[in-house]
N, C-alpha and C positions, 0 to 999 in steps of 0.2 A: 504493499500500500504506499509507502514511504518513498518507493523507487518511482511509481507512477506521478507522483505529486512533485518530485524534485525539479523535473524538467519545467514544470509550470511555474514552479517559484523562481527559476532561474529566469524565466523569460520576465517575468513580472519585475524581478531585481534590476534587469538590464534595460528597462524601459528607458526612452530618453529622458523622461521627467525625473526618475528616480536617479538616473547617472548624472544629471545636471545638479541636483540637489546634493547628491554625494561629493560631487567636486566642489561646489560651494562650501559645503561645510567642512572639507577638507582645506580650504583656504582659511586658516584661524584669524587672519587679520580682516578678511572680508566679513566673516560669520559674526566676529566680536562686534566689527563696527555695526551690522545689523541690530545685534541685540542692545548695545548702547544706544542707538539712534531710535528704535523702538520704544525702549524705556524712558528715554527723555521727551519723546511726543505723547506717551501716555501719562506721564507726570504733568506735562504743560495742559493736557485737557482738563485736568483736576487743579488748575492754577488757583482757582477761588478759595479751593481747600488748603492750599499750601500758602498761599500770600494773599492775604486781605485784612483790611482796617476794621473789619466786623467780627466779632465773635461767632463760633460755629454754634455754640449753645450757651444759654444764659439761664440761670435760675436765680429768681428776683422775687423776694417774700412769698415763696412758696409755690410761684408760678412759673414755667418753663417759657422761654422766647428763643426763635431762630433768626437772629438778625442776619444771617447769611441770606436767607430767602424772603425776609419782609422788613420793611423800613417800620422802625417805631420812633415815635417822637421822644424828645428829652423828657418830658413829664412824666414817662412812663417808669423811668427810673430815679424819678426825684428831682428832675430839673425844673426850671421856671419857664421855658420857651416850647413852643409847639414845634420846632424845628426839628429836622433828623438829627440824631444822636450822634456825637462826635465821640466816639470810643477811645480815642487817644486823649480826652480831656482828664486831666488828673482828677477832677471831681467825680466824674461818672466812673472812674475805675475805682476811686475809693468806695462809691456806693455798691458797686458790685462785689467788694471783697468784704463788707460788712456782714458780721453775724454768719448765718447759713448762707448768705448768697455766694455766688461763684460764677465763673464763666471761663470757657474753653476758647482760647485763642488760637489761630492758625500758627505753624511754626515761624512765620514771618509777618507780624502783625501789620503789615502795610500793603496797601494797594497799587497800582501802577499811577493812579492820579492822586494818591494821598500826599498832602502837604502837612508836616507836624508843624504846627504853629506853635507849639511848647517846646521846640528844639533849643538846646542850651549853645549850639554851636552855629556860626555863620553858614550860609550855603554857597557854594558847595563844600560839603564837609567829608572828611576821608573816613574811611572804614572804623567802624567802632563797634561797642557792644549793642547798641540799639540797631544801627545801621551796618549790616555785615560788610556790604561793599560800597558804603558811602553813599551820597546822595548827590544829585545833579544841582544845576545853578537855580532851580526853582525849589529844592527843598525835597524833592521825590525820592523814594528808594530806589538804588539802583538795581538791587537784586530782584524787586517786583518788576521793574520794567524790562530786566532781562527775560525773566520768565515768560510775561505776557508777550513781549516782543518776539522771543522765538516761537510761541505758539502762532501768533499772526503770520510771520514769515512761513512756518512749514504749512500752514493750512492754505495760505496764499498759493505757495509753490506746488502743493497737491491739485488745487483747483485748477491753476493754469496747466499743468502737466496734463491732467485729465482732458481738458478742452482741447489742447493741442495733439494730443494722442488721436483724439475722435476725429478731427479735421484732418489730420495728417494722413490717418489710416483710410479715411473715405476717399480723398483727393487721390493718393497714391494707388489705390486699389482700381479706381476707375481708370485711371492713365494706363497702369500696367496690364489691365486685363483687356481692355478694348484696342488700345493701341492706335496706330494709324492716325487719322486726322484729329481725333479726339484728344489723344496723347499730344499730338504737336500744337495744337490750339492751347489746351490747358497749360502746357508747359510755357508758352510764349506769355500767356496772361500772368504764370506765376512769376516769371522772369520781371514783368514789368511791374508787378506789385511788390516784388522783393527790393526794386531800386527805390520805393518810397523811401523818404528821409524819416525814419520812425521817430526819432529823438526830437526833430520839428514839428511833428505832428502831436506828440506828447505835451510838448511846451504850448502849442495852439490851444489845444483842448483843456489843459490846465488852467489857461487863461480865461477860457470862455466858460466852464463850468468848476463848481467848488470840488476841490479834492475828495476822493473816496476810493475804497477798495474796489466796489463794483465797478467804475469808470476805468481804473486802472486795469482791471481784469480783462474787460473787454478790449481795450486798446491793445495790451501786449498778446491777447489771444489772436488778434488779427493777423500777427507777424510771426507767433511762435510755433506754427505747424509747417511750416516750409521746408525746415532741414529733415524733417522726420518723414514727410511725403516722397521725398527724393530715395530713400532707403526702401520704403515700402513698394513704391513704383519700380526699382530694379528686382526685387524679389518676386513681384507679380510679373514681369517681363521674363525672367527665368523659369519661373514654376508653371507658367501658363502652357509651356511647350513639352510638360512631361506627359507619360503615358497615361497617367490616372485622370487627369483632366480630359485628354482626348476620350478616354474611356467613357467618361460622365457625359461628354456632349454627344456622342454615339448613342447613348442610352436615352437622349432627350431631357436630360436634366437641365433646369433653367439656370441663367447665367448667375441670378442671385444665389442660388443653393450652390454652385459651383464656386462662387467667391466665398461664400460664409462657412461653407462646411469642407471645403476640399484646399483652396489655395491660402485662405486668410491664417488657418492653423499651422500651415507650414512657413509663413513668412512673417511670424511674429518674433522672430529672434532679434533682430535689429531694432523692434519696438520696445521688447523688454531691456536691453542692453542700453537703450537710449534714456531711460526713465530716469536713474540716479543723477545723470549728467544734465539732464533737462531741469531736475528740480534743483540742482547747483546754480544753473544759470537763471532760473527764476529768482531765487533767493539773492543773488547777486544784483539783479535787475531790480528788485524791489529796494534793496538796500541803497543802491546808487541814487535811485529816482528820490527816494526819501532824504538821502544826503543833500541832493540838490534843491529840497523843498517842493518836488513835482509829485509825490507819493501820496501817502495816506494824510488824512486831516491832522491837525497839530496835536489833538488831544488823544490821538491813538499811539500805544506804546510802540515803538519802531527802534530797529537797530540802526537804521540810516540816521535818524534823528539824534540818536545818543553819539554816533560818530561826529555829527556835526557839533554837538556840545562839546565834545572832547576837543574838536578844533578850537572853538571858540574859548576853551578854558584850558590852556596847556598845562598850567600849574595844576589842575585837577586831574593827575596821571590816572587814577582809578577809573575814571570814566571811560577813556580810550582803552586802556588795557584789559577791563573787563568785557566790552562790547567787542573788541577785537578778538579776545580769546574764545568768546561763544561763537562769533562767525567763523574764525578758522576750524574750530572744533567740528562745527556743523558741515562746511565744507570738505573737511578731511573724512569723516565718516561716510558722506556720500560720495566720495571718489573712490574711496576704499571697496566700498559696496558696488560701486559700477565695474571696478577693475576685476573683483572677482565673480561677479555675474557674467562679465564678458568671457573671462575663462572658462567658466562653468559651462556656457553654450558654445564652446568652440570645439567642434568635434576634433580637430588635430591636436588638442590637449589630452594626453594619454590620462586614463581612470587612475585615481589612487589606488594603492594596494588595499585589498579588502583581507580583514583577519581571518586566518583559516579556522574553522572550528575543530576544537579538539576532540578526537574520537573519544566515545564512551568507554569508561574501564571495563575491561572483562574480566570475570572472575574464573580461575581455573576450576575445573571438576574436582570434587574431593578425591576420586580416585588417583588423578594427576599429582595431586598435593602430597597424598600419601607416598 
């Protein structure tokens, strides 16, 4: 029974997907980069729990409150005004620590827009016990801005990459599958569109409309798909001449089914290897535009705005150093992941050696032992 299932297991273990995954895991640098990057992204998704100027849970005079999810006026905790509670106020903190009252704060009790009006040092201030990475020139906590700015950059890069992949795959598939005049016409149109001055268009639209992530995402998506479409087009031009495509056409399979079920799965290698590098380019584009003042609104945490503050405040070395460190770490992780993914999908790279299973120990018969 085991001999009959061994060939099936061997075929399953040698499938292209399993072989690529085994190659990727064998690349320690790329695999560790994937684990670290995914961990940072997951932590940034819970940024409000890690860094916020509101307590996670409050027990005051026998009642429980969740300031993280609801705004409470100052009068609820013994204040005099109906304004939203400032939980950094020493008076409020004293009220929440009296008697049986208590409050659970995030590990970093500052948000990305929090300004501590009760700080004892002028801004920007260096790293301290209260602000682990210091503050910027407005008194905002650097660690909170880096956490939220990293999340904004990664989510923007994911959205821009997804849109670029869809547009690039569709355009490249149509060009490569049909070829002829359709391919020639679309290629000329793409070349004309690629010659448009992207930076000038961004400057013009930034002057006409208020800065926003949505507007920036649309503008960059208009130009971010053309590089990928060339790879997909080349793969379709090569794969459409294969025997399995000719057999599908002879059987009367529609063009849509041939593209979706036959050619596209065999043409996704350049798409997959392109993703980490495309995300790196998107993060750099967002950071550069924010540095020039053409990116996100001023109240949105951004790595580019922090770099601009570091340029304006040369003496505040912690601003540039911390921001540059986060940016370099993010780009290095994506680069290592891209290199490992490219090697894993390259058929010319030999497979890593597999550990040989140890044969089960056999027990000699009693007559032989005697």
